[in-house]
Structure formats: structure tokens, C-alpha cells
C-alpha positions as CSV (number, residue, x, y, z in Angstrom):
1,M,-170.1,17.3,-182.2
2,E,-167.8,14.9,-180.5
3,I,-164.5,16.3,-179.3
4,Q,-161.4,14.1,-179.8
5,T,-159.3,13.2,-176.8
6,D,-156.3,14.7,-178.5
7,V,-157.7,18.1,-178.3
8,Y,-157.4,17.9,-174.4
9,S,-154.0,16.7,-174.8
10,I,-153.2,19.7,-176.9
11,I,-154.5,22.1,-174.4
12,L,-152.5,20.5,-171.5
13,V,-149.4,20.6,-173.4
14,T,-149.9,24.2,-174.6
15,L,-150.7,25.2,-171.1
16,L,-147.7,23.6,-169.7
17,I,-145.4,25.3,-172.3
18,G,-147.0,28.7,-171.5
19,I,-146.5,28.2,-167.9
20,A,-143.1,27.1,-168.1
21,I,-142.3,30.2,-170.4
22,V,-143.5,32.6,-167.9
23,V,-141.8,31.0,-165.0
24,L,-138.4,30.4,-166.5
25,S,-138.4,34.0,-167.9
26,K,-139.0,35.5,-164.5
27,K,-136.2,33.2,-163.3
28,I,-133.8,34.4,-166.2
29,S,-134.8,38.0,-165.7
30,A,-134.0,37.9,-162.1
31,A,-130.8,36.0,-162.3
32,D,-127.7,37.8,-162.0
33,P,-125.8,38.0,-165.3
34,L,-122.3,38.1,-163.8
35,A,-122.9,35.0,-161.5
36,E,-122.7,31.4,-162.6
37,P,-126.0,30.1,-163.6
38,K,-127.6,27.4,-161.3
39,G,-130.6,25.5,-160.9
40,I,-133.1,25.1,-163.8
41,I,-131.4,27.9,-165.7
42,V,-128.5,25.7,-166.6
43,P,-130.7,23.0,-168.8
44,V,-132.6,25.9,-170.2
45,I,-129.4,28.0,-171.3
46,W,-127.9,24.7,-172.7
47,G,-131.0,23.8,-174.5
48,V,-131.4,27.3,-176.2
49,E,-127.6,27.4,-177.0
50,T,-127.9,23.7,-178.6
51,I,-130.8,24.9,-180.8
52,Y,-129.3,28.3,-181.7
53,N,-126.0,26.7,-182.6
54,M,-127.9,24.2,-184.8
55,V,-129.9,26.9,-186.7
56,K,-126.7,29.2,-187.1
57,D,-124.7,26.2,-188.5
58,N,-127.4,25.5,-191.2
59,C,-129.0,28.8,-191.8
60,G,-126.4,31.5,-190.8
61,K,-126.3,33.8,-187.8
62,K,-128.5,36.6,-189.6
63,F,-131.5,34.1,-189.7
64,A,-130.7,32.3,-186.5
65,E,-132.0,35.2,-184.5
66,P,-135.7,35.2,-185.4
67,F,-135.7,31.3,-186.4
68,T,-134.5,29.9,-183.2
69,P,-137.3,30.7,-180.9
70,Y,-139.7,28.8,-183.4
71,V,-137.4,25.8,-183.6
72,L,-137.2,25.7,-179.8
73,V,-140.8,25.7,-179.2
74,I,-141.7,23.2,-181.7
75,A,-139.0,20.9,-180.1
76,V,-140.5,21.1,-176.8
77,Y,-144.1,20.9,-178.0
78,I,-143.3,17.7,-180.1
79,F,-141.3,16.2,-177.4
80,L,-144.1,16.9,-174.8
81,C,-146.6,15.3,-177.2
82,N,-144.6,12.4,-177.8
83,I,-144.1,11.5,-174.2
84,I,-147.5,12.7,-172.6
85,S,-148.9,9.2,-173.2
86,L,-146.8,8.1,-170.3
87,F,-149.2,9.8,-167.8
88,G,-152.2,8.4,-169.3
89,F,-153.2,10.9,-172.1
90,S,-153.4,10.6,-175.6
91,S,-150.4,11.6,-177.7
92,P,-151.4,14.2,-180.0
93,T,-148.3,13.3,-182.4
94,S,-150.4,10.1,-183.0
95,N,-152.9,12.1,-184.8
96,L,-152.1,12.9,-188.3
97,S,-154.0,16.3,-188.1
98,V,-151.4,17.5,-185.8
99,T,-148.2,16.1,-187.4
100,L,-149.6,17.6,-190.7
101,L,-150.2,21.0,-189.4
102,L,-146.6,21.1,-187.9
103,S,-145.2,20.0,-191.4
104,V,-147.3,22.6,-193.1
105,I,-145.6,25.3,-190.9
106,T,-142.3,24.1,-191.9
107,W,-143.3,23.9,-195.6
108,V,-144.5,27.7,-195.5
109,L,-141.4,28.7,-194.1
110,I,-139.4,26.7,-196.9
111,Q,-141.5,28.5,-199.6
112,Y,-141.1,31.8,-197.8
113,V,-137.2,31.5,-197.9
114,E,-137.3,30.5,-201.5
115,L,-139.3,33.4,-202.6
116,K,-137.4,35.8,-200.4
117,Y,-134.0,34.9,-201.9
118,G,-134.8,33.6,-205.1
119,G,-137.6,35.9,-206.2
120,I,-141.0,35.1,-207.8
121,G,-139.2,34.6,-211.0
122,G,-136.8,32.1,-209.7
123,Y,-139.4,30.3,-207.6
124,L,-141.4,29.7,-210.7
125,H,-138.6,28.7,-212.8
126,S,-137.7,26.0,-210.3
127,F,-140.8,24.1,-211.2
128,I,-139.4,23.6,-214.9
129,E,-136.0,22.7,-213.9
130,P,-133.8,21.2,-215.4
131,I,-136.3,20.8,-218.2
132,A,-139.9,21.8,-218.7
133,I,-141.3,18.0,-218.8
134,M,-140.2,17.8,-215.2
135,L,-143.1,20.3,-214.2
136,P,-145.5,17.5,-212.8
137,M,-142.6,15.9,-210.8
138,N,-141.3,19.3,-209.4
139,I,-144.9,20.0,-208.3
140,F,-145.0,16.7,-206.4
141,G,-141.8,17.4,-205.0
142,K,-142.8,20.8,-203.6
143,F,-145.4,19.1,-201.5
144,S,-143.5,15.6,-201.0
145,T,-141.5,17.3,-197.9
146,M,-144.7,18.3,-196.1
147,V,-146.4,14.9,-196.6
148,S,-143.3,12.7,-195.7
149,M,-142.5,14.7,-192.5
150,S,-145.8,14.6,-191.3
151,L,-146.2,10.8,-192.0
152,R,-142.9,9.9,-190.4
153,L,-143.7,11.6,-187.2
154,F,-147.3,10.3,-187.0
155,G,-146.2,6.7,-188.1
156,N,-143.5,6.4,-185.5
157,I,-145.6,7.7,-182.6
158,L,-148.7,5.8,-183.4
159,C,-146.7,2.5,-184.0
160,G,-145.1,2.9,-180.8
161,G,-148.5,3.4,-178.9
162,I,-150.0,0.3,-180.7
163,M,-146.9,-1.7,-179.7
164,M,-147.4,-0.7,-176.0
165,Q,-151.2,-1.5,-176.1
166,L,-150.2,-5.1,-177.5
167,I,-147.8,-5.5,-174.8
168,Y,-150.2,-4.6,-172.2
169,S,-152.6,-7.0,-173.7
170,F,-150.2,-9.6,-173.6
171,C,-149.1,-8.8,-170.0
172,Q,-152.9,-9.1,-169.2
173,F,-153.0,-12.5,-170.6
174,L,-150.0,-13.7,-168.7
175,S,-151.3,-12.3,-165.5
176,D,-154.7,-14.1,-166.0
177,T,-152.9,-17.3,-166.9
178,I,-150.6,-17.4,-163.9
179,A,-153.5,-16.5,-161.6
180,G,-155.6,-19.2,-163.1
181,W,-152.8,-21.7,-162.2
182,F,-153.6,-20.8,-158.7
183,G,-157.4,-21.2,-159.2
184,A,-158.3,-17.5,-159.6
185,G,-160.9,-17.0,-162.3
186,G,-161.8,-14.3,-164.9
187,S,-159.6,-11.3,-165.4
188,V,-157.1,-10.3,-162.6
189,F,-154.9,-7.3,-161.8
190,N,-152.3,-7.1,-164.6
191,F,-149.1,-7.6,-162.2
192,I,-146.8,-8.8,-165.1
193,A,-147.1,-5.1,-166.6
194,P,-145.1,-3.2,-164.0
195,V,-142.4,-5.8,-164.4
196,L,-142.0,-5.8,-168.1
197,T,-143.3,-2.5,-169.5
198,P,-141.1,0.1,-167.7
199,I,-138.0,-0.6,-170.1
200,L,-140.1,-0.7,-173.1
201,H,-141.7,2.7,-172.1
202,A,-138.1,4.0,-172.0
203,Y,-137.7,3.1,-175.5
204,F,-141.0,3.5,-177.3
205,D,-141.9,6.9,-175.4
206,L,-138.9,8.5,-174.1
207,F,-136.1,7.5,-176.5
208,S,-138.1,7.1,-179.5
209,G,-140.0,10.4,-178.8
210,F,-136.8,12.3,-178.5
211,I,-135.5,10.8,-181.7
212,Q,-138.5,11.8,-183.7
213,T,-138.2,15.3,-182.2
214,L,-134.7,15.5,-183.2
215,V,-135.5,14.3,-186.6
216,F,-138.3,16.8,-187.2
217,I,-136.5,20.0,-186.1
218,T,-133.3,18.8,-187.9
219,L,-135.0,18.4,-191.2
220,T,-136.9,21.8,-190.6
221,V,-133.7,23.6,-190.2
222,V,-131.8,21.9,-192.8
223,L,-134.5,22.2,-195.5
224,V,-134.8,25.8,-194.7
225,G,-131.2,26.3,-194.7
226,N,-130.7,24.8,-198.0
227,D,-132.6,27.8,-199.6
228,I,-130.6,30.5,-198.0
229,P,-127.6,31.6,-200.2
230,E,-124.3,31.1,-198.7
231,E,-123.2,34.8,-198.8
232,I,-126.4,35.4,-196.4
233,K,-125.3,32.5,-194.1
234,K,-121.8,34.2,-193.7
235,E,-123.2,37.6,-192.8
236,A,-122.6,38.5,-189.3
């Protein structure tokens, strides 16, 4: 059985995140809580506080405590998967299996919150709201979030990868054409690519990768928060 190249990228990203968690945990544990943070601890604290505040604003403080670590981990995971193509690896998020699994986890969380705060009766009744004839549409609506989130992330990252492949092919064509003017035959070193592609990588990989990460975690937090009652959100 052939193993997809994305599997190696997934293993690499998982190892990097695992190592980072261990190293940063030791640094934070060893840091003086009364001293001003410095070094790598500063962006870590900023990132954790940013995600925590996002979750707290949408889900309430009570739910933010257990939910923030998950949102933080998937944010880092998705971002690394989006930009790992910069280093010559295939991007796992350009594989629908990966984005679908991430969306399934979010979908399960949404169903869990609906069942927890609405009860089984309320959950089942939501399928026939506002009238019973809406049952087929409501069933479709339950799964549409999972499908749309997975396809959005998958489509944008895959499209960016295809665009960069086309640009590199065009740069190779230009390099061969220019070299041919000076008598060189066949395919030559793609010397045009290092000139044209860095700014495009900055957009298609870094900027787009960050935006797609932000969109995914924002949708996750907002959709989960929508099913949490306001009185629960206001609990300290």
C-alpha cells in the first residue's frame, strides 16, 4: 500500500508542535512570574491571551477555560500545515481528508454543545423548526457547516499551491527563452523564479495561510458559541 506524501508532512508538523510544547512549557515554568516576560515567552503569552479572549468573548469565561487549548493547538497546526510548502513539503491542508477531519471535530463540538444546553428533546426538535416540512433542509443544514468549512480551507490552500506551480512553470519558460537568446539549448536553471516568486510566496503561503487559519478558528469559536445560552456565557 502506497503512503501519501502528506502523511510525512503531518508527522513532521505534529513532531514540531510536540517539541515546541515541551520546550516552551519548560521555559514558562522556569520563568519568574514576578519579572517582566522576555524572549520567546512574550509572543507565546500574546498568542494565548489573544485566543483566550476570542473564545471568552464568544463562548463565555466558563467555556473558555477548557476550549482555548484546543483552539490554540488547531490554529498552530493549521498555520504550519498551510506554510510548510515553503520548505519543499506538501501541504497537508491541500488534502481534503485532513481538512474534513478538522471540520468533523468542530462539527462534533457544535453537536455536543447543542445537546448539553438544549437537551435531547431540544436537539431533536431543532430538526423540525420552524415547521415539520423543513426536516430535510434542517438535516442538510446540520452537515453543511462541516462540508463548507472543510472545502473552504482545502480549496484555498490547494488553489494557492496550483498557482505557485503554474508560476514556477512560467518562470522556467522565461528562463529557457532568455537563455536561448544567448545560444543555450534545452532546459536551463530557473533563474527567473528567485526574482519573481518571493513576493508571491508571501501572499499565497504566508498571508493566505494566516487568513485561512484565522477564518477556520473564528468559525469554530463563533459556531460553538452560538449554541451556548447567554446566561452561561455571563457566568464567571
